[in-house]
C-alpha positions as a Markdown table, in Angstrom:
| # | Residue | x | y | z |
|---|---|---|---|---|
| 1 | Met | 46.1 | -25.8 | 70.2 |
| 2 | Gly | 49.0 | -24.0 | 68.5 |
| 3 | Pro | 51.7 | -21.6 | 69.7 |
| 4 | Ala | 49.4 | -18.6 | 69.2 |
| 5 | Asp | 46.9 | -20.2 | 71.7 |
| 6 | Trp | 49.3 | -20.5 | 74.6 |
| 7 | Gly | 51.0 | -17.2 | 74.4 |
| 8 | Arg | 54.3 | -15.7 | 73.5 |
| 9 | Pro | 56.1 | -16.5 | 76.8 |
| 10 | Ala | 55.4 | -20.2 | 76.5 |
| 11 | Trp | 56.4 | -20.2 | 72.8 |
| 12 | Glu | 59.7 | -18.5 | 73.7 |
| 13 | Lys | 60.4 | -20.9 | 76.5 |
| 14 | Leu | 60.0 | -23.9 | 74.3 |
| 15 | Gly | 62.3 | -22.5 | 71.6 |
| 16 | Ala | 61.0 | -24.9 | 69.0 |
| 17 | Phe | 59.5 | -22.4 | 66.5 |
| 18 | Cys | 61.4 | -20.3 | 63.9 |
| 19 | Arg | 61.3 | -16.5 | 64.4 |
| 20 | His | 61.8 | -15.6 | 60.8 |
| 21 | Val | 58.3 | -16.7 | 59.7 |
| 22 | Asp | 54.9 | -16.1 | 61.2 |
| 23 | Leu | 52.5 | -18.8 | 60.0 |
| 24 | Asp | 48.9 | -19.5 | 60.5 |
| 25 | Ile | 47.4 | -21.3 | 57.4 |
| 26 | Ala | 44.1 | -22.9 | 57.7 |
| 27 | Gly | 43.5 | -26.4 | 56.3 |
| 28 | Thr | 40.4 | -27.5 | 54.5 |
| 29 | Ala | 37.1 | -27.3 | 56.3 |
| 30 | Glu | 36.7 | -31.0 | 56.4 |
| 31 | Gly | 39.1 | -33.9 | 56.4 |
| 32 | Pro | 40.6 | -36.7 | 58.5 |
| 33 | Leu | 42.8 | -34.2 | 60.4 |
| 34 | Ala | 40.2 | -31.4 | 60.7 |
| 35 | Gly | 40.5 | -29.6 | 64.0 |
| 36 | Leu | 44.2 | -30.4 | 64.5 |
| 37 | Thr | 47.2 | -28.1 | 64.3 |
| 38 | Phe | 50.6 | -29.0 | 63.0 |
| 39 | Ala | 54.1 | -27.6 | 62.5 |
| 40 | Ala | 56.7 | -28.3 | 59.8 |
| 41 | Lys | 60.5 | -28.5 | 60.1 |
| 42 | Asp | 62.2 | -25.5 | 58.5 |
| 43 | Leu | 63.3 | -27.6 | 55.5 |
| 44 | Tyr | 59.8 | -27.7 | 54.1 |
| 45 | Asp | 58.8 | -24.9 | 51.6 |
| 46 | Val | 55.7 | -23.0 | 52.4 |
| 47 | Ala | 54.6 | -20.6 | 49.6 |
| 48 | Gly | 55.4 | -17.0 | 50.4 |
| 49 | His | 57.5 | -17.8 | 53.5 |
| 50 | Ala | 61.3 | -18.1 | 53.6 |
| 51 | Thr | 63.0 | -21.5 | 54.2 |
| 52 | Cys | 66.0 | -21.1 | 56.5 |
| 53 | Ala | 67.2 | -24.7 | 56.8 |
| 54 | Gly | 68.8 | -23.8 | 60.1 |
| 55 | Asn | 71.5 | -21.5 | 58.6 |
| 56 | Pro | 71.4 | -17.7 | 58.2 |
| 57 | Thr | 73.5 | -17.7 | 55.0 |
| 58 | Trp | 71.0 | -20.2 | 53.4 |
| 59 | Leu | 68.2 | -17.9 | 54.4 |
| 60 | Ala | 69.8 | -14.9 | 52.8 |
| 61 | Ser | 70.9 | -16.7 | 49.6 |
| 62 | His | 67.7 | -18.4 | 48.6 |
| 63 | Pro | 64.5 | -16.9 | 47.3 |
| 64 | Val | 61.2 | -17.2 | 49.0 |
| 65 | Pro | 59.5 | -20.3 | 47.6 |
| 66 | Ala | 56.4 | -19.8 | 45.4 |
| 67 | Arg | 55.0 | -23.3 | 46.0 |
| 68 | Thr | 54.3 | -25.3 | 49.2 |
| 69 | Ala | 55.9 | -28.7 | 49.6 |
| 70 | Pro | 53.4 | -31.5 | 48.6 |
| 71 | Ala | 53.8 | -33.2 | 52.0 |
| 72 | Val | 52.8 | -30.0 | 53.8 |
| 73 | Gln | 50.0 | -29.4 | 51.3 |
| 74 | Ala | 48.7 | -32.9 | 51.9 |
| 75 | Val | 48.3 | -32.2 | 55.6 |
| 76 | Leu | 46.6 | -28.9 | 54.9 |
| 77 | Asp | 44.2 | -30.7 | 52.5 |
| 78 | Ala | 43.4 | -33.2 | 55.2 |
| 79 | Gly | 42.1 | -30.4 | 57.4 |
| 80 | Ala | 45.0 | -29.6 | 59.7 |
| 81 | Arg | 46.1 | -26.0 | 60.4 |
| 82 | Leu | 49.7 | -25.1 | 59.9 |
| 83 | Val | 50.8 | -22.8 | 62.9 |
| 84 | Gly | 54.6 | -22.6 | 62.5 |
| 85 | Lys | 57.9 | -23.8 | 61.2 |
| 86 | Thr | 60.3 | -25.4 | 63.6 |
| 87 | Val | 64.0 | -25.1 | 64.3 |
| 88 | Thr | 66.3 | -27.6 | 62.6 |
| 89 | Asp | 70.0 | -28.4 | 62.8 |
| 90 | Glu | 72.0 | -26.7 | 60.0 |
| 91 | Leu | 70.9 | -28.3 | 56.7 |
| 92 | Ala | 69.8 | -31.3 | 58.8 |
| 93 | Phe | 73.5 | -32.4 | 59.2 |
| 94 | Ser | 73.4 | -33.3 | 62.9 |
| 95 | Ile | 71.8 | -35.7 | 65.4 |
| 96 | Asn | 72.0 | -33.4 | 68.4 |
| 97 | Gly | 69.4 | -30.7 | 68.0 |
| 98 | Glu | 71.8 | -27.9 | 69.0 |
| 99 | Asn | 71.8 | -25.0 | 66.5 |
| 100 | Ala | 74.7 | -22.5 | 66.9 |
| 101 | His | 72.6 | -19.7 | 65.3 |
| 102 | Tyr | 69.1 | -20.3 | 66.6 |
| 103 | Gly | 69.6 | -22.1 | 69.8 |
| 104 | Thr | 68.6 | -25.5 | 71.3 |
| 105 | Pro | 64.8 | -26.3 | 71.5 |
| 106 | Leu | 63.7 | -27.5 | 74.9 |
| 107 | Asn | 63.5 | -31.2 | 75.6 |
| 108 | Pro | 60.3 | -31.0 | 77.7 |
| 109 | Arg | 60.8 | -34.4 | 79.2 |
| 110 | Ala | 64.5 | -33.9 | 80.1 |
| 111 | Pro | 65.1 | -30.1 | 80.2 |
| 112 | Gln | 68.8 | -30.4 | 81.0 |
| 113 | Arg | 69.4 | -32.6 | 78.0 |
| 114 | Ile | 69.4 | -32.1 | 74.2 |
| 115 | Pro | 66.3 | -32.9 | 72.3 |
| 116 | Gly | 68.0 | -34.7 | 69.5 |
| 117 | Gly | 68.1 | -33.6 | 65.9 |
| 118 | Ser | 68.0 | -32.6 | 63.3 |
| 119 | Ser | 64.1 | -32.4 | 63.7 |
| 120 | Ser | 64.6 | -30.9 | 67.1 |
| 121 | Gly | 62.0 | -28.2 | 66.9 |
| 122 | Ser | 59.3 | -30.5 | 65.6 |
| 123 | Ala | 59.9 | -33.0 | 68.4 |
| 124 | Ser | 60.0 | -30.3 | 71.0 |
| 125 | Ala | 56.8 | -28.8 | 69.8 |
| 126 | Val | 54.9 | -32.1 | 70.0 |
| 127 | Ala | 56.5 | -33.2 | 73.3 |
| 128 | Gly | 55.8 | -29.7 | 74.8 |
| 129 | Gly | 52.1 | -29.8 | 73.8 |
| 130 | Ala | 52.3 | -26.9 | 71.3 |
| 131 | Val | 50.9 | -29.0 | 68.5 |
| 132 | Pro | 49.7 | -32.6 | 68.3 |
| 133 | Leu | 51.4 | -33.3 | 64.9 |
| 134 | Ala | 54.7 | -32.1 | 63.4 |
| 135 | Leu | 56.6 | -32.9 | 60.2 |
| 136 | Gly | 60.3 | -33.6 | 60.3 |
| 137 | Thr | 62.8 | -35.3 | 58.0 |
| 138 | Asp | 64.9 | -38.4 | 58.6 |
| 139 | Thr | 68.2 | -39.1 | 56.9 |
| 140 | Gly | 70.3 | -40.8 | 59.5 |
| 141 | Gly | 67.8 | -40.8 | 62.5 |
| 142 | Ser | 66.6 | -37.2 | 62.6 |
| 143 | Val | 63.0 | -38.2 | 63.5 |
| 144 | Arg | 63.7 | -41.5 | 65.3 |
| 145 | Val | 66.3 | -40.2 | 67.7 |
| 146 | Pro | 64.5 | -37.0 | 68.9 |
| 147 | Ala | 61.3 | -39.0 | 69.3 |
| 148 | Ser | 63.2 | -41.4 | 71.6 |
| 149 | Phe | 64.8 | -38.5 | 73.6 |
| 150 | Cys | 61.6 | -36.5 | 73.9 |
| 151 | Gly | 59.3 | -39.4 | 74.8 |
| 152 | Ile | 57.0 | -39.2 | 71.8 |
| 153 | Tyr | 56.2 | -41.3 | 68.7 |
| 154 | Gly | 58.2 | -40.8 | 65.5 |
| 155 | Phe | 57.9 | -42.5 | 62.1 |
| 156 | Arg | 60.4 | -42.8 | 59.2 |
| 157 | Pro | 58.6 | -44.3 | 56.1 |
| 158 | Thr | 60.0 | -46.5 | 53.4 |
| 159 | His | 62.5 | -44.4 | 51.5 |
| 160 | Gly | 60.9 | -42.9 | 48.4 |
| 161 | Arg | 57.4 | -43.6 | 49.5 |
| 162 | Ile | 56.6 | -39.9 | 50.0 |
| 163 | Ala | 57.7 | -37.2 | 47.6 |
| 164 | Leu | 60.4 | -34.9 | 48.8 |
| 165 | Asp | 59.6 | -32.1 | 46.4 |
| 166 | Gly | 60.0 | -28.7 | 48.1 |
| 167 | Val | 62.1 | -30.1 | 50.9 |
| 168 | Thr | 65.7 | -29.0 | 51.3 |
| 169 | Pro | 67.8 | -32.2 | 50.7 |
| 170 | Leu | 70.8 | -33.5 | 52.6 |
| 171 | Ala | 71.6 | -37.0 | 51.2 |
| 172 | Pro | 68.8 | -37.9 | 48.7 |
| 173 | Ser | 69.2 | -41.7 | 48.8 |
| 174 | Phe | 68.6 | -41.6 | 52.5 |
| 175 | Asp | 66.3 | -38.6 | 53.0 |
| 176 | Thr | 62.7 | -39.2 | 54.0 |
| 177 | Val | 59.7 | -37.2 | 55.1 |
| 178 | Gly | 59.0 | -38.1 | 58.8 |
| 179 | Trp | 56.5 | -37.1 | 61.5 |
| 180 | Phe | 55.9 | -37.0 | 65.2 |
| 181 | Ala | 52.8 | -37.4 | 67.4 |
| 182 | Pro | 52.1 | -37.8 | 71.1 |
| 183 | Asp | 50.2 | -41.1 | 70.6 |
| 184 | Ala | 50.1 | -44.0 | 68.2 |
| 185 | Gly | 46.6 | -43.2 | 67.0 |
| 186 | Leu | 47.5 | -39.8 | 65.8 |
| 187 | Leu | 50.8 | -41.1 | 64.3 |
| 188 | Gln | 48.7 | -43.5 | 62.3 |
| 189 | Arg | 46.1 | -40.9 | 61.2 |
| 190 | Leu | 48.8 | -38.7 | 59.8 |
| 191 | Gly | 50.5 | -41.6 | 58.2 |
| 192 | Gln | 47.3 | -42.6 | 56.4 |
| 193 | Val | 47.2 | -39.1 | 54.9 |
| 194 | Leu | 50.8 | -38.9 | 53.9 |
| 195 | Leu | 51.0 | -42.4 | 52.6 |
| 196 | Asp | 47.5 | -42.3 | 51.1 |
| 197 | Leu | 46.5 | -45.6 | 52.8 |
| 198 | Ala | 43.2 | -47.1 | 52.1 |
| 199 | Asp | 43.3 | -49.6 | 55.0 |
| 200 | Glu | 45.5 | -50.5 | 58.0 |
| 201 | Gly | 47.6 | -53.0 | 56.1 |
| 202 | Gly | 48.5 | -56.7 | 56.8 |
| 203 | Arg | 49.2 | -58.4 | 60.0 |
| 204 | Trp | 52.5 | -58.9 | 61.8 |
| 205 | Arg | 53.8 | -62.3 | 62.7 |
| 206 | Asn | 57.4 | -62.7 | 63.8 |
| 207 | Ile | 59.5 | -60.4 | 66.1 |
| 208 | Leu | 63.2 | -60.4 | 65.5 |
| 209 | Leu | 65.3 | -59.0 | 68.3 |
| 210 | Val | 68.4 | -57.4 | 66.9 |
| 211 | Glu | 71.3 | -58.6 | 69.0 |
| 212 | Asp | 73.8 | -56.3 | 67.4 |
| 213 | Ala | 71.8 | -53.3 | 68.5 |
| 214 | Phe | 71.2 | -54.5 | 72.0 |
| 215 | Ala | 75.0 | -55.1 | 72.3 |
| 216 | Leu | 75.6 | -51.4 | 71.5 |
| 217 | Thr | 73.1 | -50.3 | 74.2 |
| 218 | Asp | 74.0 | -49.0 | 77.7 |
| 219 | Gly | 73.1 | -51.5 | 80.4 |
| 220 | Pro | 70.6 | -49.3 | 82.2 |
| 221 | Val | 68.7 | -48.7 | 78.9 |
| 222 | Arg | 68.6 | -52.4 | 78.1 |
| 223 | Gln | 67.3 | -53.1 | 81.6 |
| 224 | Ala | 64.7 | -50.4 | 81.5 |
| 225 | Leu | 63.4 | -51.7 | 78.1 |
| 226 | Gly | 63.0 | -55.3 | 79.4 |
| 227 | Pro | 59.4 | -55.1 | 80.5 |
| 228 | Ala | 58.4 | -53.2 | 77.4 |
| 229 | Ile | 60.0 | -55.8 | 75.2 |
| 230 | Asp | 58.1 | -58.5 | 77.0 |
| 231 | Ala | 54.8 | -56.7 | 76.5 |
| 232 | Val | 55.4 | -55.9 | 72.9 |
| 233 | Thr | 56.5 | -59.4 | 71.9 |
| 234 | Ala | 53.5 | -60.8 | 73.8 |
| 235 | Ala | 51.2 | -58.5 | 71.8 |
| 236 | Leu | 52.8 | -58.8 | 68.3 |
| 237 | Gly | 54.3 | -62.2 | 67.8 |
| 238 | Ser | 56.9 | -64.9 | 68.6 |
| 239 | Pro | 60.3 | -63.4 | 69.3 |
| 240 | Arg | 63.6 | -64.8 | 68.2 |
| 241 | Asp | 67.1 | -63.3 | 68.2 |
| 242 | Val | 68.9 | -62.3 | 65.0 |
| 243 | Thr | 72.4 | -61.0 | 64.4 |
| 244 | Leu | 72.9 | -58.8 | 61.4 |
| 245 | Ser | 76.7 | -58.6 | 61.3 |
| 246 | Arg | 79.3 | -60.9 | 62.7 |
| 247 | Lys | 81.8 | -58.0 | 62.9 |
| 248 | Gly | 79.3 | -55.6 | 64.6 |
| 249 | Leu | 77.4 | -52.7 | 63.2 |
| 250 | Thr | 80.1 | -50.1 | 63.9 |
| 251 | Asp | 82.4 | -51.7 | 61.3 |
| 252 | Gly | 81.1 | -52.1 | 57.7 |
| 253 | Trp | 77.5 | -50.8 | 58.3 |
| 254 | Leu | 78.4 | -47.5 | 59.9 |
| 255 | Asp | 81.3 | -47.0 | 57.6 |
| 256 | Ala | 79.2 | -47.5 | 54.5 |
| 257 | Phe | 76.5 | -45.2 | 55.8 |
| 258 | Arg | 78.8 | -42.4 | 56.6 |
| 259 | Thr | 80.7 | -42.7 | 53.3 |
| 260 | Leu | 77.6 | -42.6 | 51.2 |
| 261 | Gln | 75.9 | -39.9 | 53.2 |
| 262 | Met | 78.9 | -37.6 | 53.1 |
| 263 | Arg | 79.4 | -38.2 | 49.4 |
| 264 | Glu | 75.8 | -37.2 | 48.7 |
| 265 | Val | 76.0 | -34.3 | 51.1 |
| 266 | Trp | 78.9 | -32.8 | 49.2 |
| 267 | Ser | 77.3 | -33.5 | 45.9 |
| 268 | Thr | 74.1 | -31.7 | 47.1 |
| 269 | His | 75.6 | -28.7 | 48.8 |
| 270 | Gly | 79.3 | -28.5 | 47.9 |
| 271 | Ala | 78.9 | -25.9 | 45.3 |
| 272 | Trp | 76.8 | -23.7 | 47.5 |
| 273 | Ile | 79.2 | -24.0 | 50.4 |
| 274 | Thr | 82.2 | -23.2 | 48.2 |
| 275 | Gly | 80.4 | -20.2 | 46.7 |
| 276 | His | 78.9 | -18.7 | 49.9 |
| 277 | Arg | 81.3 | -19.9 | 52.6 |
| 278 | Pro | 78.7 | -20.1 | 55.3 |
| 279 | Gln | 79.5 | -20.1 | 59.0 |
| 280 | Phe | 78.6 | -23.5 | 60.5 |
| 281 | Gly | 78.5 | -24.4 | 64.1 |
| 282 | Pro | 80.8 | -26.9 | 66.0 |
| 283 | Gly | 80.6 | -30.4 | 64.6 |
| 284 | Val | 78.6 | -29.4 | 61.5 |
| 285 | Ala | 81.5 | -27.5 | 60.0 |
| 286 | Glu | 83.9 | -30.5 | 60.5 |
| 287 | Arg | 81.4 | -32.9 | 58.9 |
| 288 | Phe | 80.9 | -30.7 | 55.8 |
| 289 | Lys | 84.7 | -30.5 | 55.5 |
| 290 | Ala | 85.0 | -34.3 | 55.8 |
| 291 | Ala | 82.3 | -34.7 | 53.2 |
| 292 | Ser | 84.4 | -32.9 | 50.6 |
| 293 | Thr | 87.1 | -35.5 | 50.8 |
| 294 | Val | 85.2 | -38.7 | 50.0 |
| 295 | Thr | 86.7 | -40.4 | 47.0 |
| 296 | Asp | 85.0 | -42.2 | 44.1 |
| 297 | Ala | 86.7 | -45.5 | 45.1 |
| 298 | Ala | 85.4 | -45.2 | 48.7 |
| 299 | Ala | 81.9 | -44.4 | 47.5 |
| 300 | Ala | 81.9 | -47.3 | 45.1 |
| 301 | Lys | 83.0 | -49.7 | 47.9 |
| 302 | Ala | 80.3 | -48.4 | 50.2 |
| 303 | Glu | 77.6 | -48.7 | 47.5 |
| 304 | Asn | 78.6 | -52.3 | 47.0 |
| 305 | Phe | 78.2 | -52.9 | 50.7 |
| 306 | Arg | 74.9 | -51.2 | 50.7 |
| 307 | Arg | 73.7 | -53.5 | 47.9 |
| 308 | Arg | 74.6 | -56.6 | 49.9 |
| 309 | Val | 72.9 | -55.2 | 53.1 |
| 310 | Thr | 69.8 | -54.5 | 51.1 |
| 311 | Glu | 69.8 | -58.1 | 49.8 |
| 312 | Gln | 70.4 | -59.4 | 53.3 |
| 313 | Met | 67.5 | -57.5 | 54.8 |
| 314 | Asp | 65.2 | -58.4 | 51.9 |
| 315 | Ser | 65.9 | -62.0 | 52.6 |
| 316 | Leu | 65.6 | -61.7 | 56.4 |
| 317 | Leu | 62.3 | -59.8 | 56.5 |
| 318 | Gly | 59.3 | -61.6 | 55.1 |
| 319 | Ala | 55.7 | -60.3 | 55.1 |
| 320 | Gly | 54.7 | -59.3 | 58.6 |
| 321 | Asp | 58.2 | -59.7 | 60.1 |
| 322 | Leu | 59.4 | -56.9 | 62.4 |
| 323 | Leu | 62.8 | -56.1 | 63.8 |
| 324 | Leu | 62.7 | -55.0 | 67.4 |
| 325 | Met | 65.5 | -52.9 | 68.9 |
| 326 | Pro | 66.3 | -49.8 | 71.0 |
| 327 | Thr | 65.9 | -46.6 | 69.1 |
| 328 | Ser | 69.1 | -45.2 | 70.6 |
| 329 | Pro | 71.9 | -46.9 | 72.6 |
| 330 | Thr | 71.7 | -44.2 | 75.3 |
| 331 | Val | 69.5 | -41.5 | 76.8 |
| 332 | Ala | 69.9 | -37.9 | 75.5 |
| 333 | Pro | 73.3 | -36.3 | 76.4 |
| 334 | Leu | 73.4 | -33.3 | 78.6 |
| 335 | Lys | 73.4 | -29.9 | 77.1 |
| 336 | Gly | 77.0 | -28.6 | 76.8 |
| 337 | Thr | 78.5 | -32.0 | 76.4 |
| 338 | Pro | 82.0 | -31.6 | 74.9 |
| 339 | Gln | 82.2 | -32.1 | 71.1 |
| 340 | Ala | 84.5 | -35.1 | 71.4 |
| 341 | Glu | 81.9 | -36.9 | 73.5 |
| 342 | Leu | 79.1 | -35.9 | 71.1 |
| 343 | Asp | 81.1 | -37.3 | 68.2 |
| 344 | Gln | 81.3 | -40.7 | 70.0 |
| 345 | Phe | 77.7 | -40.5 | 70.8 |
| 346 | Arg | 76.9 | -39.8 | 67.2 |
| 347 | Ala | 78.8 | -42.8 | 66.0 |
| 348 | Arg | 77.0 | -45.1 | 68.4 |
| 349 | Val | 73.6 | -43.8 | 67.4 |
| 350 | Leu | 74.2 | -44.0 | 63.7 |
| 351 | Ser | 75.5 | -47.5 | 64.1 |
| 352 | Met | 71.9 | -48.4 | 65.0 |
| 353 | Thr | 69.9 | -46.0 | 62.8 |
| 354 | Cys | 71.9 | -46.9 | 59.7 |
| 355 | Ile | 70.2 | -50.3 | 59.6 |
| 356 | Ala | 66.9 | -48.8 | 58.2 |
| 357 | Gly | 68.9 | -46.1 | 56.4 |
| 358 | Leu | 71.1 | -48.4 | 54.3 |
| 359 | Ala | 68.2 | -50.8 | 53.5 |
| 360 | Arg | 65.6 | -48.1 | 52.9 |
| 361 | Leu | 63.3 | -49.6 | 55.6 |
| 362 | Pro | 60.4 | -48.0 | 57.5 |
| 363 | Gln | 60.9 | -47.6 | 61.3 |
| 364 | Val | 58.8 | -46.3 | 64.2 |
| 365 | Ser | 60.1 | -45.2 | 67.6 |
| 366 | Ile | 57.7 | -45.9 | 70.5 |
| 367 | Pro | 58.2 | -44.3 | 73.9 |
| 368 | Ala | 58.7 | -47.3 | 76.1 |
| 369 | Ala | 60.6 | -46.6 | 79.3 |
| 370 | Glu | 62.7 | -44.1 | 81.4 |
| 371 | Val | 66.2 | -44.1 | 82.8 |
| 372 | Asp | 66.8 | -41.6 | 85.5 |
| 373 | Gly | 63.8 | -39.7 | 84.4 |
| 374 | Cys | 64.9 | -39.6 | 80.7 |
| 375 | Pro | 62.7 | -41.2 | 78.0 |
| 376 | Val | 63.9 | -44.3 | 76.1 |
| 377 | Gly | 62.4 | -45.4 | 72.8 |
| 378 | Leu | 61.8 | -48.8 | 71.4 |
| 379 | Ser | 61.8 | -49.3 | 67.7 |
| 380 | Leu | 60.0 | -51.6 | 65.2 |
| 381 | Val | 61.4 | -51.9 | 61.7 |
| 382 | Ala | 59.5 | -53.6 | 58.8 |
| 383 | Arg | 60.5 | -54.6 | 55.3 |
| 384 | Arg | 60.2 | -52.0 | 52.5 |
| 385 | Gly | 56.6 | -51.1 | 51.6 |
| 386 | Glu | 55.0 | -52.4 | 54.8 |
| 387 | Asp | 54.4 | -48.9 | 56.3 |
| 388 | Ala | 50.7 | -49.5 | 56.9 |
| 389 | Met | 51.4 | -52.7 | 58.8 |
| 390 | Leu | 54.1 | -51.0 | 60.8 |
| 391 | Leu | 51.9 | -48.2 | 61.9 |
| 392 | Ala | 49.2 | -50.7 | 62.9 |
| 393 | Ala | 51.8 | -52.7 | 64.8 |
| 394 | Ala | 52.9 | -49.5 | 66.6 |
| 395 | Lys | 49.3 | -48.8 | 67.7 |
| 396 | Arg | 49.0 | -52.4 | 69.0 |
| 397 | Ala | 52.3 | -52.2 | 70.8 |
| 398 | Ala | 51.3 | -48.9 | 72.4 |
| 399 | Ala | 48.1 | -50.5 | 73.7 |
| 400 | Ala | 50.2 | -53.3 | 75.2 |
| 401 | Leu | 52.4 | -50.8 | 76.9 |
């Protein structure tokens, strides 16, 4: 069922779909996703339809694409029907899901709270039942975080595993295609298409509980996740604790991620911003300004740190090993939270999501608990290239929950 099937009033109430395009593109008659509908974040090009990237100046200054992004085409070729493009934070440079120009998509599971971003519309569309599948992108947590906040499944693959042609970039060495589904089975089915998987991959063996991440997490979230952690570890393997950084993730890890991301953001979009002077919303404008100030020396230092982190994670994670940690340290903030509080929230979230980002690892967020009626996600992270195993482990974990 797509937005057209449940009527304009429900579509408007959800606020997940872009108004500048009207899509209804049939997939192939047969395929593994035949009979399903999907939506795509408005960073993905669809031939003959404008890409807005969450900003009206971008929409006005870029031509209508002539080609469809390969990731979107792969889903169409697998039989699914594309029924809409979804709202994104401006150029994907936010984790909140609040767009100053196009509004905040509804968080169907916690309507007074933000949906998380930047793939806010895609998460809202799946959580609200408009579509069973949706494409997002994940640079710093833009699939994982809204999946956690909206109580659905979200997957970030190994960096570079899926081509990003025809997708508006943010920070290319972190950007990935990502996707949402309401259950682990559909998440895996779409993954098999996008990753071109012939089988379900190898087996998992050890579960490594990331103490650094749990230390950053609010007490009620840690407590709520307790039963889920017990169930998942019983289903997947022997648990043991690991600590990734003696200084804590908010020191070197977060600093390196932010520095490298901002450096790439300005390299990618600085000339366009300087030339067009777009109006950005609160928080986004300040981040783009900060991105313009990153020095060569700071970027080089951060790149050296990233190399060490990658080596550390390659050594820690063997075949079948899985990190287990909360997806977010807290539940979704309330709508209208002051910007200063959102900045603190962003730093806490990125301190956890940067683990997979810096080391280019695949990660899945699984809806696992609630705190005061708000969804809480639990994440599994695998070593690079073990996407098939991670999707199968997510399916097994879901069954255990």
